[in-house]
C-alpha positions, 0 to 999 in steps of 0.5 A: 543476491542470497538471503540472510539466513541468520541473526549475525548477517542481518545484524552485520549489515544494520551496523554498517548501515549509514541512515538517510535522514535528510529530505532529498530535493531536487538531487539534492539531500539537505535538511528541512527549512526549519531546521526541525527534526523528529526521532524514528524508533526502532520498534523491536527495542525502543531506541532512537535510530537517527532523526530525520528532517521535518519538512513543512509548507516552505520545503513543500513549496520548493519542492514543487517549485522544482518538480514543475520547472522539471516537468517544464523543461521536458528532461523526462516529461518528453523524454521518449518512452523508451529512455524512460523505461531503461532509466526505471530499469537501471534504478531496479538493477541498483535496488537489486544490488542494495536489496539487502541494505533495503531489506534491513533498512525496512526491518529496522524501520517498521518492525517487519520480520526481515524474513517478510522484507527479503521474500515479500517486500523487496523482491515484490517492489523491484517487480512492481517497478520493472513491470511499470518500467517495461509498460512506459513504451507499451501503452498506446494512445486510441483512434475513435472510429470517426469515419472518412471524413475526420480523425478522433485521436485519443492521446495521454500525457503526463498529468504533471507534478504528483504527489504520492502520501504513503502509508508505514505498513509497507513502505516500499511496496506502496513507494512502488505502486505509486511512483512506478507508474507515475514516473513512467508516464512522465510526471514529476514526482513528490513523495511524502512518506509516513513519518514512522517510516521514512528512510527507505523511501530516502534511500531509493531517491539516491539510487534513483539519483544514481540511475539517471532519474533527472534533478526535480522528478523524483523528490522525497519530503520526510515530515508529519502528516499535519505539516508536509502531508497537508502542504502538499495536499493544499498546494494549487500547484500540485495536479495528483495526490494519490494517497494510502492510509486510513479512511479519516486522513483520506477524507481530509485529502478530498478536503484539501482538494476542493479548498485549493485546485480541484487536484484529482485524489485516488484514495485507498483507504482502510477494510475490515475483510471478510474471509468467508467459509462455506459448509461445502469447503474442503481441504481445511488444513489448506484453508487454516493455513490461508486463513491465519496468513490472511489474519497474521501477515505483517501483524495484521497491519494491513489493509486487506486482512482477513480479521473476520472469520465468517464460517459455517457451524457445520465445519466451525469446531474442524476448522478451529481447531486447525487454525488454532494448531497453525498459530505455532508456525507464527513465532513472534520475536525480534524482527532482524531474526529470519526464524521470526515470522512475526515482528513488532507492532510499528510504534507505541500508539498503534500498539496501546490501540491493538491492546485496547480493542483486546480489552474492550472484546473481553469486556464485551464478551468474546471469548479468548482462544489465542494470545490476548497478552502483549509479549513482555520479555522483549523491550519492544512492542510485540503482540502474538496472534489473538483470535476471539470466538463467539464474536456477535456483529455488534461487537467493536472487533467485528465492525472497526478496523484493528491493524493488528494479529486480531481476529474475530470467529463468527459462526453462520447458520447458511450461506445467506447470512454468511453474505450477509454478515460479509458485507455488513461493513462500511468498507469493501477492499478484500474479501475472501471465499471458500468452497468446492461448489464452481457455481457457488465461486462465481456468483457469491464472489459477484455478490461480495462487496469488495474490490477483490475477492480471492477465492479459495484462497487468500490474495489480492491479485498480483501487479496485472490486476487492479488494486483499491476498493469499495464503500469507505475503502476508497476510490479515484483509481487504481493501484496495480495494472495498466489501470494505475496509469490512468491516475498519472495521466490526462486524457486528450481528444484532438479532433482533426478534419479530413472533409476540405469543403465540409464548412463551405458546404455547411454555411452555403 
């Protein structure tokens, strides 16, 4: 299906949408037991889109009960891996058929530009789910080198009931990153989407039922974090929780685990990611393109956003001239207009937080090079790309995660200063490095303290490479790649004795 090419086409789909707004439990859409709801708001207009079921601990209890029942029944957990793969591939085909609906839902709910939803988020979601589906019948168990007297088998088994707690910045993509390997491994999965962006997860649940995923195997519980999210984290019959979000909330899930059943917790949290440009870096026009994309993509609401540009002073002025020129490519406005590269900030709370950082940067002496003021010609929450020059390491915007289209530029005198500054953070999710020296590319990439280091580009790898962080950026497992399957499986050793008389001999 071709991409939507103009605002009228997008609006036509938006006008016909039936917005999903109730929980999906045991194969059925239903209101929360309490009857409570919360508003989901279009951040581009301030208008209420719909009222969504606000699930709490009683709904979590019901969903976990149904998930465990489904797991024990074997309807999915014992299904042949090839058959699980076939059902997941059918889900991908149904999502492909509904890709424009998913893209418009995502844009309305989150403020993302429809261009990104169509060209990045939805295609990457489909690719992720199909890749993990294909892995379902290609992950081999192992044999240990146990000699002729024994057989040592190392086998994978599904962990059981898995809770997936999603962020609001990439609702569809993060859904796929988690349910892809979890479902492929045979688990029963309960998704708690972010309260700001629940609708696409609910739509995927509807399509999953149509694809043939059994009742209780994939459930979606919208709700507030302190209610539905906490209940999922504390539940004694949940085996794994995979969480993507802030470091603050990640800490709480570790506490929930300790206070309940010591469930496995996988965390992917925040980042304060550096882009390091050394003095020998070439092709400054191309570097400027990567720098701006890394800081601005998704309105800077990205865990791997390169919010710190650390550049050698000898090329600082030339690079910055190109960076500022590149900002002209990043038109900000109505997310439903395919001509716009940047949409709305997801919520009033996030908008106020970003503008607070901008205000603080001005007070602390940052030199404002671009942006710095909200766009007031719109009803929604719009912030243009904002760049501060001459930032010192002790300034707030050099230390704290902003999660907005704000970049701090920090000139340095030499390579060692650049590396030290890059690593001067409590986070370690992603780093970008630009150099024309192959030796530096290898050695400096190893010295940068980040789970992913991209060289001569901004990137997070692809579906084949593990994604996760160092330090406060998280631990406990990886998203993407075959390693992502490890967090949703138990590894069991089966030891079989082949020496018939071994015990008699040992006793004798």
